[in-house]
N, C-alpha and C positions, 0 to 999 in steps of 0.2 A: 312746163319746159322753159328753161331760162332763155331770155332774150339776148341775141348776139348783137352788140353794139358796133358800129363802124369805128375803125381806128382813126384818130386825128393826131395832130402834132403834139409833142410833149409840152410846149409852151402854153397850151390851152388848159392844162391841168394845174390846179393849185391846191393848197391845203397840205395834206399829209405828204411825207417824204415818199418818193418814188420807190416801190419795192425793188430789192435787188434782183438782178437777172441771173446771178451765180451764187452758189454757196458751197462750202466744203462738205464732204461727207466722210463717214468713218472709213479709214483706210483699212483694207483687209490684207493679210499677209499673202504673198505669192504661195501657191500650193506646192511648189518645189524650189529647192535651193542647192547650190554646189557647196560641198564641204571638202576642205583639204586637210590632209594629215601633216605630220611634221616632215620637214626637209630631211633627206638622208645626209649622212656625212659626206664631205667632199670626196669625190672619186680619187683624188690624189692627196697625199699628206703635205705637199707643198706646190707652189706654182699655180697654174691654171687647171681647173677641173670642172666637173659637172655634179649637180645635185638633182635628185628627183623626189617626188612626193605623190601619194595616192590622192586623186581627186574623184569624188563620187557624188552622185545625185541622190537627194533625200526628200521625202515628203515633209511638209510643214502644215500644222493644223491651225485652227482659229486662234489658239492661245500662244502662237508663235513657237510651239514646241517642235523641235526637229527630230524626226524619227531616226534613231541611230542605225537602223538597218537600211542599207543602200537600196534604191530602186532602179528601174531601167532609165538610162541616160536620156531617153526620148522625152522625159517629163520636163527636163531642164533646158533652158535656152543655151544653144551652142555659142551664141555671141557673148554670153556672160560667163563662160567656163573659165575657171581659174587655170593658170599655168601649172603644168606638172613637171617642168624642167627649167633649170637656170644654171648659169655659169657661177663658179666660185673662184676667187682669187686669194690665195694664201701667200705667206711669205715665200720669197724666192728659195729654190732648192739649193742655191749656193750659200745660204745663211747658215751659220753655225748653230743657231738656236731658232725655235719656232714655238708659236702658241698651240696649245691643245686644250680640248674641253671634254668634261665627263658628261654622263647622262643627265637629262632634266629631272628635277624632283617632281613629286606629286603637286597638283595645283592646290594652293592654300588661299583662304579668304579671311579678311579681318571682320567682314560682316556680309550678310546675304544681300542679294540685290545688286552687287557690284562685281566687277571682274576680279579674278584672283591673280596670283603671281607664282611664277616657278623660278627656281634657281638652279645653277649647276656650278660645279668647280671649274675654274679656268687656271691652267698652270703652264709654266714654261719648261720646255724639254730640249735636249740636244739632238744631234742627228741620229743617235743610237736609241732615242726614246727615253732617256733617263731624265728625271726631274731635276731642274737646276733653279737657281734663284730667279724670281720674276723680274728682278732689276735688270738682268741681262737682256731679256726680251724688250723691256721698256726702253733700253738705251739703244738697241740695235735695230729695232723694227718700227715701222710706221704705225700710228695709232689705229688706222683704218683696218688693219689685218687682225686685230685682237678680237676674239669671239665675245659676244654679249654674255654676261653673267646672269642677267635677269630678263624676264619677258612676262607679258600679260597673258592670262589664260581665260577660259570661258566664264561667263557670269553665273553665279549660283543663285537659283531661285530661293526665296524665303520659304520656310515650312519644312516639314520632315519629308525625307525622300525614300526611306525604307524602314522596315521593322528594326533592323540593326541600328539605324540612325536614331530612332525613338529610344531604343534601349540605352544607347551610349549617351545621348544628349538629355533625355528626360528622366533616365534612371529607372524606367519602368521594365519590369520583368514578368508582367502578367499577361496571359493570352487574352485577346479581345479585339474589338473594333477600334481603329485609330484613323484619324484624318491625316492624309498625307498628299503631297503633290504628285499626281500621276498624269503624264501627258500635258503638264502645264495647268492642271485643274485640281482642286481639292476633291478627293475621293475617299470614301470610307473603305479601309482595307483591314481584313482580319489578320492579326499577327499570331502565328502559331509557334509553339516551342520557344517562347520568349526567355525561358530560364536556361537556354543553351547559348553557345557562341555564334550559332548560325540560325537565327529565327527565319521563318518563311512566310511569304505573303500569299493570302488567299482572298478571293472575291466572293463574298456572301451573296447568294442568289435569292432575293426576296420572294420570287414567285415559286420557289421550292421545288421539291422532287417531282411534282405532277407535271411541271412544264420544263424540266431539265432531265432528259433521259436519253439513253442510247440502246439500241436493240439490234441483235442478229436474230432474225425469225427462224424458227426451228422446224418448219414444215416445207414439203416439196410436192409439187403437182405430179399426179400420176401420168398426166400428159404434159410434159414440160414445154412443149412448143405452143402452148395455148395461154390465154389470159382471160379466164372467165369472169363474169359479173363486172365487166368494165374496170377490172383491176382491183376490186374489193376482195378481201380475204374469203376464201371458200374452203374451209377445212374438210368438208365431206368429200372433196375431190383430191385430198392430199394424203400422203403418208408422212410419218415422222422422219425428219432428216437426221442422218447420223453425223452431221458436221460437228466437230468438237468446239466450234466457236459460238454456237447458239447460246444466247443469254440476254439478260437485260439488266442495265445498271442505271441507278437514279443518283442525282447529285444535289448536295446542299451547298457546297462551296467548291470553287475550282482554283487550282494553283495558277498564279499569274506572275509572269515575268514583268515587273513594273517598270523596267528600263526599256524594253523592246515592245511592251504591250502584247505579248503572246501567251497563249494558254498552253500549259503542259497537260495535254489530253490524257496522259498516262499516269497521272498522280491520282490515286484512289483514296486519299486520306479521309476525305469527307464525302465519300460515295457509299452506296448501299446496294447489295445484290438482291434482286427480286427472284431471279432464278438463273441457272446455268452459269456460263463463264462471264468474266468481266468484259465490257465493251467500252473502248475509249470514248471520251467526251467528243461529241460532234461527229461520230461515226455510226454506220448502220450497214446491214447487208442481209443476204439470204442465199438459199439455193433453190429458189422457188420455181423460176421459169426462165426460158431463153427468149421470151417474147415481149421484152421491154415491159415487165409487169412487177416492179419492185414492191416488196412487203416489209422489209426491215425499216424501222423508223427511228429518227432522232429528233429531239426538240431542244432548242437553245432559247432561253428567255432571260434577257438581261434587264428587263424593266426594273427600275428603281435602283440601279447600280451607278448610273451616270455614264455608262459605257454602252457600246453597240459593236456588233461584228463589223469590221472594216468593209467599206463599200466594194473595194477591189478584191476581197477575199472570195475564193471559189472552192469548189470540191472536185475531185478527180475520182473516176471509177477504177477499181482494181479487181483483177481476176478474169473469169470467163464471162463474156456477154454482160458486162456491167451496165447498169442503167441507173440514172439519177433523176429525181424530181425535187426541186427546191421551191419553197415559198418564203419570200422575205416580207416582213410586216413591220410597220412602225419604225421606219428608217433603219432597218437592220437590227433593232433591238430584239426582234423575234425571228428565228429561222426554223422552219419545219422542213424536214427532209425525209424522203423515201428512197431507199437504195437497195439494189439487189443484183441478181444475175444467176449464173448457173455453174459455179458459185461465184458471186460477186459482192463487193463492198464498196463504200465510198469513204473518203477521208479528206480533210482540208488540204488544198493543193500547195500551200506554203510549206516549204521544207522545214522551216523554223517553228511550225505550229500555227494554230488558229490565231489569226491576228485580230485584235480589237482596236477601237479608237474611242476617244472621249467625245461625248455629245457636245455640240457647240452652244449649249445653253445650260 
């Protein structure tokens, strides 16, 4: 055990430089941030008016990627909220001419890693809205009332950002795995139908079909108010259910919205039917019991993809007497679920689909 020495005055120490009492540490991004949309046009064509804009709260990950889908405003600091209303002062309504502006162009960049620029047309018009020479506005109006013709827009990250981006910039038209920036991180994405104008993005599941499946169980208890064998399946006490939804689907790849990081659970391009009807990814159900005894199963295993199910993602029960059992493993890279009812199913609660997030390493 190390000996604890009594503290003495600094002057008694000599030799090596005194160790620093403070040091900087790696700054982490705030988990939420406010985002503001464009200001509306002035409420009046001349004189004093008002402008408004949409201000929403968004999640931010370790790589400073801002989720484009707004979240609840309780995550953001109310003290830091951006203003959503302001006054606007245009030329006097008594003036014979006034400045007017058209819509902003798309954001363009000279190179990645820097902010882009947007432009819009600015023209001079008379009281009736007819275009006139700009010289008239310059002579009669103050410089301060002329609308800006250019502005900066968001920074573009380096790297590819979609299969269409790869097709257009790299000239590739072959289906296959490509590295692209997803959620601020390089991730391998499978590009499908690259020989068309609208290629699609899929996430390959390295753990395969055995660990990525969805099932609606097709048996029903003869005594539906019971749960025999502590919830284990007991076919000897069952009859075959006549529900048209019974089936089992297994998955090799899933369709991914790489902008919002949501899964399209209803895309079956790279799925396979083992039996019965198709069951969406991340869903399960049965008509087995009313006694909280779910038998329908699903498995999501994203190990090896660089992604996981978002920590705030949940599932909701649908139907009569729905019940849900979930097990989250390996920081949400793996989700096992059992769902059912009489008849009942479960599905991801996010109305936009199953939400994923990039792993912080």
